[in-house]
C-alpha positions as CSV (number, residue, x, y, z in Angstrom):
1,M,117.3,122.9,98.6
2,G,117.0,119.2,99.1
3,L,115.2,116.6,97.0
4,V,112.7,114.2,98.3
5,R,111.1,111.0,97.0
6,L,107.7,109.6,98.0
7,R,107.7,105.9,98.8
8,I,104.4,105.4,97.0
9,R,105.3,102.2,95.1
10,E,106.7,100.5,98.2
11,F,103.6,101.1,100.2
12,A,101.3,100.3,97.3
13,D,103.1,97.0,96.8
14,E,102.8,96.2,100.5
15,K,99.0,96.7,100.3
16,G,98.8,94.9,96.9
17,W,97.4,98.0,95.3
18,T,98.0,99.5,91.8
19,L,98.7,103.2,91.4
20,K,95.2,103.6,90.0
21,E,93.8,102.1,93.2
22,V,96.0,104.4,95.3
23,S,94.7,107.3,93.2
24,D,91.1,106.3,93.8
25,R,91.6,105.7,97.5
26,S,93.5,108.9,98.2
27,G,91.6,111.3,95.9
28,I,94.9,112.3,94.1
29,V,94.6,112.6,90.3
30,Y,96.2,109.6,88.7
31,S,98.6,111.5,86.5
32,T,99.9,113.5,89.5
33,L,100.3,110.3,91.6
34,R,102.1,108.6,88.7
35,A,104.5,111.5,88.4
36,Y,105.2,111.4,92.1
37,A,105.8,107.7,92.0
38,R,108.1,107.8,89.0
39,S,110.3,110.7,90.2
40,P,113.7,109.8,91.7
41,G,113.7,113.2,93.5
42,M,111.5,116.3,93.6
43,A,112.2,119.8,94.9
44,S,108.6,120.5,95.6
45,I,105.5,118.4,96.4
46,D,102.0,119.4,97.3
47,F,101.8,118.9,101.1
48,T,98.1,118.1,100.9
49,A,98.9,115.2,98.6
50,I,101.5,114.0,101.2
51,Q,98.9,114.1,103.9
52,K,96.3,112.3,101.8
53,L,98.9,109.5,100.9
54,A,100.0,109.1,104.5
55,R,96.3,108.7,105.5
56,T,95.6,106.3,102.7
57,F,98.6,104.1,103.5
58,D,98.0,104.6,107.3
59,V,101.6,105.7,107.8
60,M,103.3,108.7,109.3
61,I,104.5,111.4,106.8
62,E,108.1,110.7,107.9
63,D,107.7,107.1,106.7
64,L,106.3,108.2,103.3
65,V,109.0,110.9,102.5
66,E,112.6,110.0,101.8
67,V,115.3,112.6,101.5
68,V,117.4,111.7,98.5
69,E,119.6,114.8,98.4
70,E,120.2,117.6,100.9
């Protein structure tokens, strides 16, 4: 099983948003979003959260998700 990382901090920085603002805009609980942003690689992620983040940042899911280990 591979590990993935969400590029939350990169997209938040581009928009000039804090993680709290991303949480408010996306509807994802702040503690969950912070855990996703801090993790160097995760084996599982809530797909609904990925969809919400992609919509919030106005990017494709493929741009948001980075495979760090296969």
